[in-house]
N, CA and C atoms of all chains as a GROMACS GRO file, in nm:
protein
  621
    1MET      N    1  10.350   4.711   8.524
    1MET     CA    2  10.242   4.674   8.431
    1MET      C    3  10.274   4.727   8.291
    2THR      N    4  10.261   4.644   8.192
    2THR     CA    5  10.293   4.686   8.057
    2THR      C    6  10.176   4.760   7.994
    3THR      N    7  10.205   4.822   7.877
    3THR     CA    8  10.099   4.893   7.806
    3THR      C    9   9.988   4.796   7.766
    4LEU      N   10  10.030   4.676   7.725
    4LEU     CA   11   9.932   4.576   7.683
    4LEU      C   12   9.840   4.541   7.800
    5ASP      N   13   9.900   4.526   7.917
    5ASP     CA   14   9.820   4.493   8.035
    5ASP      C   15   9.719   4.603   8.065
    6ARG      N   16   9.766   4.727   8.051
    6ARG     CA   17   9.676   4.838   8.080
    6ARG      C   18   9.561   4.841   7.981
    7GLY      N   19   9.593   4.811   7.856
    7GLY     CA   20   9.489   4.808   7.754
    7GLY      C   21   9.387   4.700   7.782
    8THR      N   22   9.438   4.585   7.826
    8THR     CA   23   9.348   4.475   7.858
    8THR      C   24   9.259   4.508   7.976
    9SER      N   25   9.320   4.575   8.076
    9SER     CA   26   9.245   4.600   8.199
    9SER      C   27   9.131   4.698   8.177
   10ARG      N   28   9.139   4.780   8.069
   10ARG     CA   29   9.028   4.873   8.044
   10ARG      C   30   8.902   4.797   8.005
   11SER      N   31   8.920   4.698   7.920
   11SER     CA   32   8.802   4.624   7.874
   11SER      C   33   8.768   4.509   7.968
   12ARG      N   34   8.869   4.457   8.039
   12ARG     CA   35   8.844   4.346   8.131
   12ARG      C   36   8.910   4.380   8.265
   13PRO      N   37   8.839   4.451   8.352
   13PRO     CA   38   8.901   4.496   8.477
   13PRO      C   39   8.955   4.383   8.563
   14TRP      N   40   8.892   4.264   8.554
   14TRP     CA   41   8.937   4.153   8.638
   14TRP      C   42   9.073   4.100   8.593
   15ALA      N   43   9.109   4.125   8.464
   15ALA     CA   44   9.238   4.076   8.415
   15ALA      C   45   9.352   4.143   8.492
   16ALA      N   46   9.335   4.272   8.518
   16ALA     CA   47   9.438   4.343   8.594
   16ALA      C   48   9.431   4.302   8.741
   17ALA      N   49   9.308   4.286   8.790
   17ALA     CA   50   9.290   4.254   8.932
   17ALA      C   51   9.349   4.117   8.964
   18ARG      N   52   9.347   4.025   8.867
   18ARG     CA   53   9.396   3.890   8.890
   18ARG      C   54   9.545   3.890   8.920
   19SER      N   55   9.615   3.991   8.869
   19SER     CA   56   9.760   3.994   8.887
   19SER      C   57   9.799   4.067   9.015
   20TRP      N   58   9.700   4.107   9.096
   20TRP     CA   59   9.731   4.180   9.218
   20TRP      C   60   9.826   4.103   9.309
   21ALA      N   61   9.803   3.973   9.322
   21ALA     CA   62   9.881   3.892   9.416
   21ALA      C   63  10.030   3.894   9.383
   22ALA      N   64  10.063   3.914   9.256
   22ALA     CA   65  10.203   3.913   9.214
   22ALA      C   66  10.264   4.052   9.214
   23ASP      N   67  10.185   4.153   9.246
   23ASP     CA   68  10.233   4.291   9.240
   23ASP      C   69  10.261   4.342   9.382
   24PRO      N   70  10.389   4.368   9.415
   24PRO     CA   71  10.421   4.416   9.550
   24PRO      C   72  10.352   4.547   9.584
   25ARG      N   73  10.325   4.630   9.482
   25ARG     CA   74  10.256   4.758   9.508
   25ARG      C   75  10.115   4.734   9.560
   26ALA      N   76  10.052   4.628   9.509
   26ALA     CA   77   9.916   4.595   9.556
   26ALA      C   78   9.919   4.553   9.702
   27TRP      N   79  10.024   4.480   9.740
   27TRP     CA   80  10.038   4.438   9.880
   27TRP      C   81  10.058   4.560   9.970
   28VAL      N   82  10.144   4.652   9.927
   28VAL     CA   83  10.170   4.772  10.006
   28VAL      C   84  10.040   4.853  10.018
   29ALA      N   85   9.969   4.868   9.906
   29ALA     CA   86   9.843   4.944   9.908
   29ALA      C   87   9.740   4.874   9.998
   30GLY      N   88   9.735   4.742   9.990
   30GLY     CA   89   9.641   4.666  10.072
   30GLY      C   90   9.670   4.680  10.220
   31VAL      N   91   9.798   4.672  10.255
   31VAL     CA   92   9.837   4.685  10.397
   31VAL      C   93   9.807   4.827  10.445
   32ALA      N   94   9.839   4.927  10.361
   32ALA     CA   95   9.815   5.067  10.400
   32ALA      C   96   9.666   5.092  10.418
   33TYR      N   97   9.586   5.039  10.326
   33TYR     CA   98   9.442   5.061  10.336
   33TYR      C   99   9.384   4.988  10.458
   34ALA      N  100   9.436   4.866  10.483
   34ALA     CA  101   9.388   4.790  10.599
   34ALA      C  102   9.427   4.861  10.729
   35TRP      N  103   9.546   4.921  10.729
   35TRP     CA  104   9.590   4.996  10.847
   35TRP      C  105   9.491   5.109  10.875
   36LEU      N  106   9.450   5.176  10.768
   36LEU     CA  107   9.353   5.286  10.781
   36LEU      C  108   9.214   5.232  10.816
   37GLY      N  109   9.173   5.130  10.742
   37GLY     CA  110   9.038   5.075  10.760
   37GLY      C  111   9.017   5.014  10.897
   38GLY      N  112   9.123   4.960  10.955
   38GLY     CA  113   9.111   4.898  11.086
   38GLY      C  114   9.130   4.994  11.201
   39THR      N  115   9.147   5.121  11.170
   39THR     CA  116   9.172   5.221  11.275
   39THR      C  117   9.046   5.252  11.353
   40TRP      N  118   8.934   5.259  11.282
   40TRP     CA  119   8.809   5.300  11.348
   40TRP      C  120   8.724   5.180  11.387
   41HIS      N  121   8.654   5.195  11.495
   41HIS     CA  122   8.566   5.089  11.542
   41HIS      C  123   8.434   5.090  11.465
   42SER      N  124   8.360   4.982  11.481
   42SER     CA  125   8.228   4.973  11.417
   42SER      C  126   8.137   5.086  11.466
   43PHE      N  127   8.034   5.109  11.391
   43PHE     CA  128   7.933   5.212  11.422
   43PHE      C  129   7.989   5.353  11.410
   44THR      N  130   8.099   5.370  11.336
   44THR     CA  131   8.149   5.505  11.309
   44THR      C  132   8.136   5.532  11.159
   45GLY      N  133   8.122   5.659  11.124
   45GLY     CA  134   8.110   5.695  10.983
   45GLY      C  135   8.234   5.658  10.904
   46GLN      N  136   8.351   5.676  10.966
   46GLN     CA  137   8.477   5.643  10.897
   46GLN      C  138   8.484   5.495  10.862
   47ALA      N  139   8.444   5.409  10.958
   47ALA     CA  140   8.447   5.265  10.932
   47ALA      C  141   8.351   5.229  10.819
   48THR      N  142   8.236   5.294  10.818
   48THR     CA  143   8.136   5.268  10.713
   48THR      C  144   8.192   5.305  10.575
   49VAL      N  145   8.249   5.424  10.565
   49VAL     CA  146   8.301   5.472  10.435
   49VAL      C  147   8.418   5.387  10.390
   50LEU      N  148   8.511   5.357  10.482
   50LEU     CA  149   8.632   5.283  10.444
   50LEU      C  150   8.602   5.137  10.409
   51THR      N  151   8.492   5.084  10.456
   51THR     CA  152   8.451   4.949  10.416
   51THR      C  153   8.370   4.953  10.288
   52ALA      N  154   8.290   5.058  10.274
   52ALA     CA  155   8.203   5.067  10.155
   52ALA      C  156   8.285   5.092  10.027
   53ILE      N  157   8.396   5.164  10.038
   53ILE     CA  158   8.474   5.197   9.916
   53ILE      C  159   8.526   5.071   9.846
   54PRO      N  160   8.602   4.981   9.913
   54PRO     CA  161   8.647   4.861   9.841
   54PRO      C  162   8.532   4.769   9.801
   55ALA      N  163   8.427   4.764   9.883
   55ALA     CA  164   8.313   4.677   9.850
   55ALA      C  165   8.246   4.725   9.722
   56THR      N  166   8.230   4.857   9.708
   56THR     CA  167   8.165   4.912   9.589
   56THR      C  168   8.254   4.896   9.466
   57LEU      N  169   8.384   4.923   9.484
   57LEU     CA  170   8.476   4.908   9.370
   57LEU      C  171   8.482   4.762   9.325
   58ALA      N  172   8.477   4.671   9.421
   58ALA     CA  173   8.486   4.528   9.388
   58ALA      C  174   8.367   4.481   9.305
   59LEU      N  175   8.253   4.545   9.323
   59LEU     CA  176   8.134   4.505   9.246
   59LEU      C  177   8.162   4.519   9.096
   60GLY      N  178   8.234   4.626   9.059
   60GLY     CA  179   8.268   4.646   8.919
   60GLY      C  180   8.369   4.546   8.865
   61VAL      N  181   8.445   4.486   8.957
   61VAL     CA  182   8.545   4.387   8.917
   61VAL      C  183   8.485   4.247   8.915
   62PHE      N  184   8.394   4.220   9.008
   62PHE     CA  185   8.335   4.086   9.018
   62PHE      C  186   8.238   4.056   8.904
   63LEU      N  187   8.152   4.154   8.873
   63LEU     CA  188   8.037   4.122   8.789
   63LEU      C  189   8.060   4.099   8.640
   64PRO      N  190   8.139   4.184   8.572
   64PRO     CA  191   8.149   4.165   8.427
   64PRO      C  192   8.216   4.033   8.389
   65GLY      N  193   8.190   3.989   8.268
   65GLY     CA  194   8.256   3.868   8.221
   65GLY      C  195   8.159   3.770   8.159
   66ALA      N  196   8.216   3.681   8.079
   66ALA     CA  197   8.133   3.583   8.010
   66ALA      C  198   8.115   3.459   8.096
   67ARG      N  199   8.017   3.379   8.060
   67ARG     CA  200   7.994   3.252   8.130
   67ARG      C  201   8.097   3.152   8.078
   68ARG      N  202   8.184   3.106   8.166
   68ARG     CA  203   8.288   3.013   8.122
   68ARG      C  204   8.319   2.916   8.236
   69ARG      N  205   8.281   2.791   8.219
   69ARG     CA  206   8.300   2.694   8.327
   69ARG      C  207   8.444   2.645   8.331
   70PRO      N  208   8.494   2.614   8.451
   70PRO     CA  209   8.632   2.563   8.460
   70PRO      C  210   8.640   2.421   8.406
   71GLY      N  211   8.759   2.384   8.361
   71GLY     CA  212   8.778   2.248   8.310
   71GLY      C  213   8.777   2.147   8.423
   72GLY      N  214   8.788   2.022   8.387
   72GLY     CA  215   8.788   1.918   8.489
   72GLY      C  216   8.648   1.876   8.525
   73GLY      N  217   8.629   1.830   8.643
   73GLY     CA  218   8.500   1.780   8.685
   73GLY      C  219   8.501   1.628   8.690
   74GLY      N  220   8.384   1.568   8.695
   74GLY     CA  221   8.374   1.422   8.705
   74GLY      C  222   8.433   1.370   8.835
   75PHE      N  223   8.405   1.442   8.942
   75PHE     CA  224   8.462   1.404   9.071
   75PHE      C  225   8.384   1.289   9.134
   76ALA      N  226   8.450   1.221   9.227
   76ALA     CA  227   8.387   1.106   9.295
   76ALA      C  228   8.271   1.154   9.382
   77ARG      N  229   8.169   1.070   9.387
   77ARG     CA  230   8.051   1.106   9.466
   77ARG      C  231   8.086   1.126   9.614
   78TRP      N  232   8.174   1.036   9.666
   78TRP     CA  233   8.209   1.046   9.808
   78TRP      C  234   8.277   1.179   9.839
   79ALA      N  235   8.349   1.235   9.739
   79ALA     CA  236   8.419   1.361   9.762
   79ALA      C  237   8.317   1.474   9.781
   80TRP      N  238   8.211   1.472   9.698
   80TRP     CA  239   8.105   1.573   9.714
   80TRP      C  240   8.034   1.555   9.849
   81VAL      N  241   8.014   1.428   9.885
   81VAL     CA  242   7.948   1.400  10.015
   81VAL      C  243   8.035   1.452  10.129
   82ALA      N  244   8.166   1.433  10.118
   82ALA     CA  245   8.258   1.479  10.224
   82ALA      C  246   8.249   1.631  10.240
   83TRP      N  247   8.250   1.704  10.127
   83TRP     CA  248   8.239   1.850  10.134
   83TRP      C  249   8.103   1.892  10.191
   84ALA      N  250   7.999   1.821  10.148
   84ALA     CA  251   7.864   1.855  10.194
   84ALA      C  252   7.850   1.832  10.344
   85VAL      N  253   7.909   1.722  10.392
   85VAL     CA  254   7.902   1.691  10.535
   85VAL      C  255   7.972   1.799  10.616
   86LEU      N  256   8.091   1.842  10.570
   86LEU     CA  257   8.164   1.947  10.640
   86LEU      C  258   8.084   2.077  10.645
   87LEU      N  259   8.028   2.112  10.529
   87LEU     CA  260   7.950   2.237  10.519
   87LEU      C  261   7.826   2.230  10.608
   88LEU      N  262   7.759   2.116  10.603
   88LEU     CA  263   7.638   2.097  10.682
   88LEU      C  264   7.670   2.098  10.831
   89ALA      N  265   7.780   2.035  10.870
   89ALA     CA  266   7.819   2.032  11.012
   89ALA      C  267   7.850   2.173  11.061
   90ALA      N  268   7.925   2.249  10.982
   90ALA     CA  269   7.960   2.386  11.022
   90ALA      C  270   7.833   2.472  11.029
   91GLY      N  271   7.747   2.457  10.929
   91GLY     CA  272   7.623   2.535  10.926
   91GLY      C  273   7.532   2.501  11.043
   92SER      N  274   7.524   2.372  11.076
   92SER     CA  275   7.439   2.328  11.187
   92SER      C  276   7.494   2.378  11.320
   93TRP      N  277   7.624   2.370  11.336
   93TRP     CA  278   7.686   2.414  11.461
   93TRP      C  279   7.667   2.564  11.480
   94GLU      N  280   7.682   2.639  11.370
   94GLU     CA  281   7.663   2.784  11.373
   94GLU      C  282   7.516   2.816  11.403
   95ALA      N  283   7.425   2.744  11.338
   95ALA     CA  284   7.281   2.767  11.359
   95ALA      C  285   7.242   2.737  11.503
   96TRP      N  286   7.299   2.630  11.558
   96TRP     CA  287   7.268   2.593  11.696
   96TRP      C  288   7.315   2.702  11.792
   97ALA      N  289   7.435   2.754  11.769
   97ALA     CA  290   7.488   2.862  11.854
   97ALA      C  291   7.402   2.987  11.840
   98PHE      N  292   7.354   3.012  11.719
   98PHE     CA  293   7.272   3.131  11.695
   98PHE      C  294   7.136   3.118  11.764
   99ILE      N  295   7.077   3.000  11.749
   99ILE     CA  296   6.944   2.977  11.808
   99ILE      C  297   6.949   2.984  11.960
  100THR      N  298   7.058   2.934  12.017
  100THR     CA  299   7.071   2.936  12.164
  100THR      C  300   7.115   3.072  12.216
  101GLY      N  301   7.122   3.171  12.126
  101GLY     CA  302   7.145   3.308  12.170
  101GLY      C  303   7.286   3.360  12.155
  102SER      N  304   7.376   3.281  12.100
  102SER     CA  305   7.517   3.321  12.083
  102SER      C  306   7.572   3.379  12.214
  103THR      N  307   7.569   3.297  12.317
  103THR     CA  308   7.616   3.340  12.448
  103THR      C  309   7.767   3.323  12.459
  104HIS      N  310   7.821   3.360  12.574
  104HIS     CA  311   7.965   3.344  12.595
  104HIS      C  312   8.004   3.196  12.589
  105ASP      N  313   7.917   3.111  12.642
  105ASP     CA  314   7.948   2.968  12.644
  105ASP      C  315   7.925   2.900  12.509
  106HIS      N  316   7.827   2.951  12.434
  106HIS     CA  317   7.797   2.891  12.304
  106HIS      C  318   7.801   2.999  12.196
  107PRO      N  319   7.922   3.042  12.159
  107PRO     CA  320   7.935   3.155  12.066
  107PRO      C  321   7.920   3.114  11.919
  108THR      N  322   7.869   3.208  11.838
  108THR     CA  323   7.871   3.190  11.694
  108THR      C  324   8.010   3.230  11.643
  109ILE      N  325   8.034   3.208  11.516
  109ILE     CA  326   8.163   3.248  11.457
  109ILE      C  327   8.180   3.399  11.471
  110SER      N  328   8.072   3.474  11.449
  110SER     CA  329   8.077   3.621  11.461
  110SER      C  330   8.122   3.663  11.601
  111THR      N  331   8.064   3.599  11.702
  111THR     CA  332   8.100   3.634  11.840
  111THR      C  333   8.247   3.605  11.867
  112LEU      N  334   8.294   3.492  11.817
  112LEU     CA  335   8.434   3.456  11.838
  112LEU      C  336   8.528   3.555  11.768
  113VAL      N  337   8.494   3.587  11.643
  113VAL     CA  338   8.580   3.679  11.566
  113VAL      C  339   8.577   3.818  11.628
  114ASN      N  340   8.456   3.863  11.667
  114ASN     CA  341   8.445   3.998  11.726
  114ASN      C  342   8.522   4.009  11.857
  115SER      N  343   8.520   3.903  11.936
  115SER     CA  344   8.593   3.910  12.062
  115SER      C  345   8.744   3.904  12.037
  116TRP      N  346   8.784   3.838  11.929
  116TRP     CA  347   8.927   3.834  11.894
  116TRP      C  348   8.973   3.970  11.842
  117MET      N  349   8.881   4.044  11.779
  117MET     CA  350   8.921   4.169  11.711
  117MET      C  351   8.933   4.289  11.804
  118HIS      N  352   8.944   4.268  11.933
  118HIS     CA  353   8.964   4.382  12.022
  118HIS      C  354   9.103   4.439  11.999
  119GLY      N  355   9.112   4.571  11.987
  119GLY     CA  356   9.241   4.634  11.964
  119GLY      C  357   9.262   4.662  11.817
  120ARG      N  358   9.331   4.770  11.789
  120ARG     CA  359   9.348   4.813  11.649
  120ARG      C  360   9.433   4.717  11.567
  121THR      N  361   9.536   4.660  11.626
  121THR     CA  362   9.625   4.573  11.549
  121THR      C  363   9.549   4.454  11.492
  122ARG      N  364   9.473   4.388  11.577
  122ARG     CA  365   9.397   4.272  11.531
  122ARG      C  366   9.290   4.313  11.430
  123ARG      N  367   9.230   4.430  11.455
  123ARG     CA  368   9.127   4.478  11.364
  123ARG      C  369   9.188   4.506  11.225
  124ARG      N  370   9.309   4.560  11.225
  124ARG     CA  371   9.377   4.587  11.097
  124ARG      C  372   9.414   4.457  11.027
  125ILE      N  373   9.458   4.358  11.104
  125ILE     CA  374   9.490   4.228  11.045
  125ILE      C  375   9.364   4.167  10.982
  126ALA      N  376   9.253   4.176  11.055
  126ALA     CA  377   9.127   4.122  11.004
  126ALA      C  378   9.082   4.197  10.878
  127PHE      N  379   9.100   4.328  10.879
  127PHE     CA  380   9.060   4.408  10.763
  127PHE      C  381   9.144   4.369  10.641
  128PHE      N  382   9.273   4.348  10.664
  128PHE     CA  383   9.359   4.304  10.553
  128PHE      C  384   9.315   4.166  10.503
  129GLY      N  385   9.280   4.079  10.598
  129GLY     CA  386   9.231   3.946  10.560
  129GLY      C  387   9.106   3.954  10.474
  130TRP      N  388   9.019   4.048  10.509
  130TRP     CA  389   8.895   4.066  10.431
  130TRP      C  390   8.929   4.115  10.289
  131LEU      N  391   9.017   4.213  10.280
  131LEU     CA  392   9.057   4.263  10.147
  131LEU      C  393   9.124   4.152  10.066
  132ALA      N  394   9.212   4.076  10.129
  132ALA     CA  395   9.284   3.969  10.059
  132ALA      C  396   9.188   3.860  10.012
  133THR      N  397   9.088   3.830  10.094
  133THR     CA  398   8.988   3.730  10.055
  133THR      C  399   8.911   3.776   9.931
  134GLY      N  400   8.875   3.904   9.928
  134GLY     CA  401   8.804   3.957   9.812
  134GLY      C  402   8.891   3.953   9.687
  135ALA      N  403   9.019   3.988   9.702
  135ALA     CA  404   9.112   3.984   9.587
  135ALA      C  405   9.129   3.841   9.537
  136TRP      N  406   9.137   3.747   9.631
  136TRP     CA  407   9.150   3.605   9.594
  136TRP      C  408   9.025   3.557   9.521
  137ALA      N  409   8.909   3.593   9.575
  137ALA     CA  410   8.782   3.546   9.518
  137ALA      C  411   8.763   3.597   9.375
  138GLN      N  412   8.792   3.725   9.353
  138GLN     CA  413   8.772   3.777   9.217
  138GLN      C  414   8.873   3.714   9.120
  139GLY      N  415   8.986   3.668   9.172
  139GLY     CA  416   9.086   3.602   9.086
  139GLY      C  417   9.045   3.463   9.042
  140LEU      N  418   8.935   3.411   9.097
  140LEU     CA  419   8.888   3.277   9.061
  140LEU      C  420   8.814   3.275   8.928
  141ARG      N  421   8.780   3.392   8.878
  141ARG     CA  422   8.701   3.395   8.754
  141ARG      C  423   8.782   3.339   8.638
  142ALA      N  424   8.712   3.273   8.549
  142ALA     CA  425   8.780   3.207   8.436
  142ALA      C  426   8.825   3.310   8.333
  143MET      N  427   8.807   2.212  13.066
  143MET     CA  428   8.769   2.275  12.938
  143MET      C  429   8.632   2.343  12.952
  144THR      N  430   8.623   2.468  12.912
  144THR     CA  431   8.496   2.539  12.921
  144THR      C  432   8.409   2.506  12.800
  145PHE      N  433   8.280   2.539  12.812
  145PHE     CA  434   8.190   2.518  12.698
  145PHE      C  435   8.236   2.601  12.578
  146ARG      N  436   8.284   2.723  12.608
  146ARG     CA  437   8.328   2.814  12.501
  146ARG      C  438   8.446   2.753  12.423
  147THR      N  439   8.541   2.700  12.497
  147THR     CA  440   8.658   2.637  12.432
  147THR      C  441   8.614   2.518  12.347
  148PHE      N  442   8.521   2.440  12.401
  148PHE     CA  443   8.471   2.323  12.328
  148PHE      C  444   8.401   2.366  12.199
  149ASP      N  445   8.313   2.468  12.212
  149ASP     CA  446   8.238   2.516  12.094
  149ASP      C  447   8.330   2.574  11.988
  150ALA      N  448   8.428   2.654  12.032
  150ALA     CA  449   8.524   2.711  11.938
  150ALA      C  450   8.610   2.600  11.876
  151GLY      N  451   8.639   2.499  11.958
  151GLY     CA  452   8.719   2.385  11.909
  151GLY      C  453   8.650   2.310  11.797
  152ILE      N  454   8.518   2.299  11.806
  152ILE     CA  455   8.442   2.231  11.699
  152ILE      C  456   8.459   2.307  11.567
  153PHE      N  457   8.447   2.441  11.574
  153PHE     CA  458   8.466   2.521  11.452
  153PHE      C  459   8.607   2.502  11.396
  154LEU      N  460   8.706   2.504  11.486
  154LEU     CA  461   8.845   2.488  11.440
  154LEU      C  462   8.868   2.348  11.382
  155LEU      N  463   8.803   2.250  11.442
  155LEU     CA  464   8.816   2.112  11.394
  155LEU      C  465   8.759   2.100  11.252
  156LEU      N  466   8.642   2.160  11.231
  156LEU     CA  467   8.579   2.156  11.099
  156LEU      C  468   8.663   2.232  10.996
  157LEU      N  469   8.722   2.345  11.039
  157LEU     CA  470   8.809   2.421  10.949
  157LEU      C  471   8.932   2.339  10.913
  158ALA      N  472   8.990   2.273  11.013
  158ALA     CA  473   9.109   2.190  10.989
  158ALA      C  474   9.075   2.075  10.895
  159ALA      N  475   8.956   2.018  10.911
  159ALA     CA  476   8.914   1.908  10.823
  159ALA      C  477   8.899   1.957  10.679
  160ALA      N  478   8.844   2.078  10.662
  160ALA     CA  479   8.828   2.135  10.528
  160ALA      C  480   8.964   2.163  10.464
  161VAL      N  481   9.057   2.217  10.543
  161VAL     CA  482   9.192   2.244  10.492
  161VAL      C  483   9.260   2.113  10.452
  162ALA      N  484   9.241   2.009  10.535
  162ALA     CA  485   9.302   1.879  10.506
  162ALA      C  486   9.243   1.817  10.380
  163LEU      N  487   9.110   1.827  10.366
  163LEU     CA  488   9.044   1.771  10.248
  163LEU      C  489   9.090   1.844  10.121
  164ASP      N  490   9.106   1.976  10.133
  164ASP     CA  491   9.153   2.054  10.018
  164ASP      C  492   9.297   2.016   9.983
  165ALA      N  493   9.378   1.993  10.086
  165ALA     CA  494   9.518   1.953  10.062
  165ALA      C  495   9.524   1.818   9.990
  166VAL      N  496   9.438   1.726  10.031
  166VAL     CA  497   9.433   1.594   9.966
  166VAL      C  498   9.385   1.610   9.822
  167ALA      N  499   9.285   1.698   9.802
  167ALA     CA  500   9.228   1.719   9.669
  167ALA      C  501   9.332   1.775   9.572
  168ARG      N  502   9.425   1.855   9.624
  168ARG     CA  503   9.529   1.911   9.537
  168ARG      C  504   9.625   1.803   9.486
  169GLU      N  505   9.639   1.698   9.565
  169GLU     CA  506   9.734   1.592   9.531
  169GLU      C  507   9.668   1.477   9.455
  170ARG      N  508   9.538   1.467   9.466
  170ARG     CA  509   9.468   1.349   9.414
  170ARG      C  510   9.355   1.389   9.322
  171ALA      N  511   9.345   1.322   9.210
  171ALA     CA  512   9.234   1.349   9.118
  171ALA      C  513   9.105   1.290   9.176
  172GLY      N  514   8.993   1.345   9.134
  172GLY     CA  515   8.864   1.289   9.177
  172GLY      C  516   8.801   1.362   9.293
  173ILE      N  517   8.875   1.459   9.350
  173ILE     CA  518   8.820   1.537   9.462
  173ILE      C  519   8.826   1.685   9.422
  174PRO      N  520   8.714   1.756   9.428
  174PRO     CA  521   8.718   1.899   9.392
  174PRO      C  522   8.791   1.981   9.497
  175THR      N  523   8.876   2.072   9.452
  175THR     CA  524   8.945   2.162   9.544
  175THR      C  525   8.855   2.283   9.572
  176VAL      N  526   8.890   2.358   9.676
  176VAL     CA  527   8.816   2.481   9.706
  176VAL      C  528   8.827   2.575   9.587
  177ARG      N  529   8.947   2.580   9.528
  177ARG     CA  530   8.968   2.669   9.414
  177ARG      C  531   8.879   2.630   9.295
  178TRP      N  532   8.867   2.500   9.270
  178TRP     CA  533   8.782   2.456   9.157
  178TRP      C  534   8.636   2.494   9.183
  179MET      N  535   8.592   2.470   9.306
  179MET     CA  536   8.452   2.502   9.338
  179MET      C  537   8.427   2.653   9.329
  180GLY      N  538   8.528   2.729   9.374
  180GLY     CA  539   8.517   2.875   9.363
  180GLY      C  540   8.510   2.920   9.218
  181ARG      N  541   8.592   2.857   9.134
  181ARG     CA  542   8.592   2.892   8.991
  181ARG      C  543   8.459   2.854   8.926
  182ARG      N  544   8.402   2.745   8.973
  182ARG     CA  545   8.272   2.702   8.920
  182ARG      C  546   8.164   2.805   8.958
  183VAL      N  547   8.168   2.850   9.082
  183VAL     CA  548   8.072   2.951   9.128
  183VAL      C  549   8.091   3.081   9.049
  184MET      N  550   8.217   3.117   9.025
  184MET     CA  551   8.247   3.243   8.956
  184MET      C  552   8.223   3.235   8.805
  185SER      N  553   8.183   3.119   8.756
  185SER     CA  554   8.165   3.105   8.612
  185SER      C  555   8.030   3.160   8.565
  186THR      N  556   7.942   3.191   8.657
  186THR     CA  557   7.813   3.249   8.618
  186THR      C  558   7.797   3.386   8.684
  187ARG      N  559   7.717   3.468   8.622
  187ARG     CA  560   7.695   3.604   8.675
  187ARG      C  561   7.627   3.598   8.813
  188GLY      N  562   7.532   3.506   8.827
  188GLY     CA  563   7.463   3.490   8.954
  188GLY      C  564   7.559   3.447   9.065
  189GLY      N  565   7.650   3.357   9.029
  189GLY     CA  566   7.748   3.309   9.126
  189GLY      C  567   7.843   3.419   9.167
  190ARG      N  568   7.886   3.500   9.069
  190ARG     CA  569   7.977   3.611   9.100
  190ARG      C  570   7.908   3.713   9.191
  191LEU      N  571   7.781   3.738   9.160
  191LEU     CA  572   7.705   3.834   9.242
  191LEU      C  573   7.688   3.780   9.385
  192ALA      N  574   7.661   3.650   9.396
  192ALA     CA  575   7.643   3.589   9.528
  192ALA      C  576   7.773   3.593   9.608
  193LEU      N  577   7.883   3.562   9.541
  193LEU     CA  578   8.012   3.561   9.610
  193LEU      C  579   8.050   3.703   9.653
  194TRP      N  580   8.025   3.801   9.564
  194TRP     CA  581   8.054   3.941   9.600
  194TRP      C  582   7.968   3.981   9.719
  195PHE      N  583   7.839   3.944   9.714
  195PHE     CA  584   7.749   3.983   9.822
  195PHE      C  585   7.795   3.923   9.955
  196GLY      N  586   7.835   3.795   9.952
  196GLY     CA  587   7.882   3.730  10.074
  196GLY      C  588   8.005   3.798  10.130
  197TRP      N  589   8.096   3.831  10.041
  197TRP     CA  590   8.220   3.897  10.085
  197TRP      C  591   8.191   4.037  10.139
  198ALA      N  592   8.108   4.112  10.068
  198ALA     CA  593   8.074   4.248  10.112
  198ALA      C  594   7.998   4.244  10.245
  199TRP      N  595   7.911   4.144  10.259
  199TRP     CA  596   7.837   4.130  10.384
  199TRP      C  597   7.932   4.106  10.502
  200LEU      N  598   8.035   4.023  10.481
  200LEU     CA  599   8.133   3.998  10.586
  200LEU      C  600   8.200   4.129  10.630
  201GLY      N  601   8.235   4.212  10.532
  201GLY     CA  602   8.296   4.342  10.564
  201GLY      C  603   8.202   4.428  10.645
  202TRP      N  604   8.075   4.433  10.601
  202TRP     CA  605   7.977   4.513  10.672
  202TRP      C  606   7.956   4.458  10.814
  203HIS      N  607   7.945   4.327  10.823
  203HIS     CA  608   7.915   4.261  10.950
  203HIS      C  609   8.025   4.282  11.054
  204PHE      N  610   8.150   4.271  11.011
  204PHE     CA  611   8.259   4.278  11.108
  204PHE      C  612   8.316   4.418  11.128
  205PHE      N  613   8.305   4.504  11.028
  205PHE     CA  614   8.373   4.634  11.038
  205PHE      C  615   8.280   4.755  11.043
  206VAL      N  616   8.153   4.735  11.008
  206VAL     CA  617   8.063   4.851  11.004
  206VAL      C  618   7.959   4.847  11.116
  207ARG      N  619   7.888   4.737  11.125
  207ARG     CA  620   7.774   4.735  11.218
  207ARG      C  621   7.820   4.720  11.364
   0.00000   0.00000   0.00000
């Protein structure tokens, strides 16, 4: 990271965060933190603290910034309908599974993911996925 | 095929459809990509707060509770 980048990141924290994906040190740090974060099971103090730290730090990266809409737009109506149908179908299917009690036969997404996350390795992979998703999301800012 | 496999398959099918639609959107004008929609949401303070909350909730839901 150059001096200029550091100067920019002081006033605009997301500017530095946006370059995380291109920085191998960020990947190493992310994997190391996910390894640690995925070590403990839910309902433990360690899991709570290790999840709360990146979530709290991310709030400072997500929130600041000016209102700036992305370019483009003017998309076809059918394209919006297609996205809406997919979202509505997924939401309805999830709601149906939830209402019917999220049983073994009719699981919600949470039930499926939780059953997949048995074992530390998978839990660490999931934790890294969560961190990576947050890093990707904050990089969407204009 | 069990009910569980069928139910999980529906989720995977919808995910695959979303990935396919996004792939088409990247190649063709007139269809919003996931990235464009995400950037649109992140263009307002309320949207950024909502996206942060959703992401933080996922962390809490899967790793804390």
